[in-house]
Structure formats: structure tokens, C-alpha cells
C-alpha positions, 0 to 999 in steps of 0.5 A: 787875883782874877778867877777865869775858867776856860773850855766848859759850857755854861748854859744848858745845851750842847752848843760849843764850849766858852773859852772864857768865863768868870768864876765868880759869876759877874763877868765885870768883877772876876777878882777873888780876894783870898784862896778861900774864895778862890776854892769856893768859887771853883767848887761852885762853878764845876758843878754849874758847868759842863766841861767841853772841847775843844779849850781854846786859851787864846781869850784867857791869854789875851785877858792876861797880857791885857790886864798885865 
């Protein structure tokens, strides 16, 4: 499964929210192999980012459509 996040700032600062980032920390390898790894990736990501608005879903929708 793919582990992507949306709507967060992945770097320090008050810039715009990132509308697509890998929860594995590696955009070239966003694959998560099982539920335990998904939970660990989510837990690590939620501590490393600052949630931001507005959330734009067009990038994640495009990635999913391209992958399918």
C-alpha cells in the first residue's frame, strides 16, 4: 500500500501546506508493507509535521489515478 499524507508543513516555518508527502520519509519509496508499518509511519509523521490548511486533494488523487 502507498503511504502518503496531505495538508501539512513538513519543514519548519509558516509556509504553505504540502499537499502531498510520503509518510515513509522517502518520496521515491512510499510503500508500506503491513498494518503495523502503517501505524508506525503515521505515528512518526504526525509528530514530524505541523498540520496546515487549506488541504488540496488534487495531488493525491492524481497519484492514485496514475498508479491505478
